[in-house]
N, C-alpha and C positions, 0 to 999 in steps of 0.2 A: 504494500500500500504506500501511496505517496499523496502529497497535497492535491487537492482538486485541480483539474485543468480548467482554467478560466479562458473562455473563447469568445470571440465577437458574436453578437446576436445575429441570427440568420433569418429573423422573422419580421423584418420591417415591411410595411405595405404602403403603397401609394395612397396619400390622403385624398386623392381626387377620385380614383376608380377602384381602390382596394386591392389592386393586383400586387403580386410580390415585387419588391424592389431588389434589384441585383446591384451589387457594388462593382463599379468600374474603378479606374485609378483614383479619380478625385471627385466622383459623384455617384449617386444612386439613380437607377433608371428602371422604369417599368416597361412592360411589353408594348404599351401604347405610346411610349416615347416621352412620357413625363420625366423630367430630369431634375435632380436636387443636388446642388453642389455641397461637397464636404468642406466646411470652413478650415482654414489653416490650423485652427486650434483642435480640430477633430470632430466637432459636433455637426449635425445636419438639421436644417430647418424644414420640418414637415408640417408647418402651420400655414396653409394657403390663406390668402387674404380674405376669402369668403368665410373662413372659420373664425376670423378675428371680430371681436366686438368693439375694439378700439385700435388706434394706430400702434400703440405700444402697450399691449396687455400685460398684466402680471406685475411683479415687483419691479420697482425702479432700480437704477444702478446704485443710488444712495442706500436704499433698503438692503440690497444684496451685500453691499460693503459692510453695513452695520451688522448684519447677521453673520457674515464671515468672521468679523473681529470677535463678536460675542461667542460664537460657537467654538472658535479656536482657543478660547480661554479654558475650555473643558468643563464649564459649568453644567452642561447638559450631557456629559459623557454617560452618567448612569442611565439616561433614556436610551442612548445608542447601544449601550451594553445589553440592556434587557431586550431591546428590539432584536438585536442579533441573535440572542439566545432563543427567543421565541421563533424566529424565522427558521433556524436550523433544527429546532424541535419538530416543526410542522412538516418539513420536507423529508422525503426519502433520499438521504444523502448518497445512496449508492446508485441513484438514477440520474440521468441528465436533467437539468432544471434550468428554467429561465426565470429570473427574478426581476420585477419591474417596480421601480420607485416612482410612484405617480404623484407628481408635484415635488420634484427632487430639490427645488431651491438651489442653493449653491453647492450641493453635493456632500454635505458633512455626513449625513446618516448613511448614504449609500457607500461612501468611502469606508466607513466603519464596518459595514456589513461585508464588504469585499475583503477587508483585513481579517475579519473573523473567519471567512471561508478558507483563507490560506492556512489556517491552523487545523483544518479538518482533514483527516486521512480518508481519501477516497480516490478511485480512479475514474470517477464520472466527470462529465463536462458540465460547466456552469457558465451561463451568460447573464450579464447584468445590463439593464436598461435604466437610465435616469432621464425623465422627461419633465419639462416645465413649460408653461406658456410664456414665461418671461425670458426673453433672449439674454438680458444681462445676467440672469441667474444661471442659465445653461453655459454661458461663456465662462463664468467663474467656476462652475462645476467641472468643466472640461480640463481645468488646470489642476484639479485635485487628483484625478486618476485617469490613466490611459487604458484601464482595463474594463471600462464600461462604455456602452454605446450611449452617447448623450444626444438628446433629441429636443428640439423646440416643437411643442405640439400641445393639444388640448385633451384633457381626460374625457370630455364628452364624446370625442370621436378619435380614440387612440389609433395611431397609424401602424397597426400590427396585424399579422395574419390571424384568421379565426382560430380559436382553441390552440394558441401557441405559448401561453403564459402559465407557469406553474404556481406563482405566488406574486401577489401585488401587495405592497405596503404604501401607506399614505400617512405622512406625519404632519399634523396640523394643516392639512391641505383641503382642497375642494375636491372630494372624491365624486365619482359618478357611478352609482350602482348599475345604471343602464348602459353607460359607455363601456364598462368593464365586462359585461356579459359575453359579448362575442369573442373577446380575446382570451378569456380564461378557459382552461380545460375543465371538464366535469370533475368534481371532487377536489378542485384546487382550492387555494386559500387566499383570503383577503384580510389583511391586518390594518386596522385603523388605529392611529395613535392620536388621542384627542385630549384637550384640557379638561380636568375635573373641576368641580365647583370652587375649590379653594385655590386654583392655579393663579399665581401672581396676585393674590387678593390684596396684599399690602400696596402694590403698585396701583391697583384699581381704586383703592380707597383714597389715594392721594390725587389721582388725575380726574376723578369724576365727582360731581357734587353728590350724586346718589349712585354708588357703585352698582353697575349691572352685573348680573351673574354671568359666568362664562357660558357661551352658547355651546351646548352639546347637542349635536345634530340628531343623533339617532337613539333617543331615550327608549322608544318602543322596541328597538332592535328587530322590528318585523319588516323584513324586506323580501319580496318575492324572489325566489331562487337562491337566497342566501340564508344559511342557518348559523346563528351565533353558537359557537362551540366552546369558547373560552373567553374569560375576561380576567385581566390582571390590573392591579393598580400599583402605582409607584408614587411615593411621597417623600420628599427630602427638602432640606433647607439649603439655600445658597446665600452667600454673603458678598454683595457687590461693594468694592472698597474704593472706588473713585467715580467721579462724575461721568467720565467717558463710558464706563461700563453701563451705567444707568441709562445714559442717552442712547447707547447702542441697542439696549434691550427695548427701550420705548420705540426707537425708529424701525425695529425689525418686526413689530407687531401691528395688528390693526388698531390697537389702542391709540396710536399716534394720531389717527384721523378722527377718533371719537372723543379725545380728551378735551376738556374745556380749557380756556386760556389761563385761568387761575391755577389749574392743576399743572399745566405745562410749565408755568413760571416756578411753581414749587419744586418740580423735578429738576429744573435747570440749575437750582442752587444747592442740590443735595450732593454730598460726597460719599455717603454710605447708605446701604439699604439691605435689610435682611428680608428674604423672600421665601414664600412657600411654593414649592413646585409640586403640583398635583396632576398626575397623568393617568389616563385610562388606555389600556391596550385591549382592543376587541378583535377576536379572531373569528372570522366567518368561513364556513365551507360553502363553496359555490356548487349548488346542486340544481341544475336546470330542471324545470318541472317535467319537460318531455323526456328526461333521462331517468326519472325516478321510477323505481319498481313498485 
């Protein structure tokens, strides 16, 4: 036995006509002649203009830079560690697998999962895909690892071949249960990492006049074709020790746009902040109705 063989993804599909994309020297092309250039950084943009809701969708360059700085401090490493453990517990590591990070941001979590894979003894093949709708995010992610296929694309219409993904994970992202259905294999896994009710409550109390609860999208856990098979929670404290760390955290979250001006002023003068990190991991099995016995 030796470490897993990490190989390039072979299941990219044309976002226009869903045909298989074949890699040429510096571009991907489908049988109908649609061509997508591979950027010099190694990623490919599979987000056609008709799938965009705005000119520059997703996180801005400033948000991506703030998130990169914050995550690189290691504050959220316990989240990445538990995520990696859950992923490889759910997979048959003696089979070939394709893992898809849906909403990969600047690539921190997928890089962590790739590192964890290299410690597993198996002769199987493993491919990794990281995709985000934000071009600045994918550009940053492509600098983290050359072992993943980095894609600009949308979770509502993911540009992959039908039934070609073994596991999808989505960390604090906008998942699409419907968008994922076609690309997941039957009995494959979807892992959602979401904020719990106490997540960053100390920050929220400062920046909002009346702190809203964290929005947890799937309280009912009732999604056609998906069965919730496991839930884990992770809670720990982090201590931010300078104003730059505090501002980076604020700038990388949606709270930046929802905060009131008084709250933002308070944050801008703070030099330390103790925070609660409260995370939920939900593991779903994808079981399409027409495949159930």
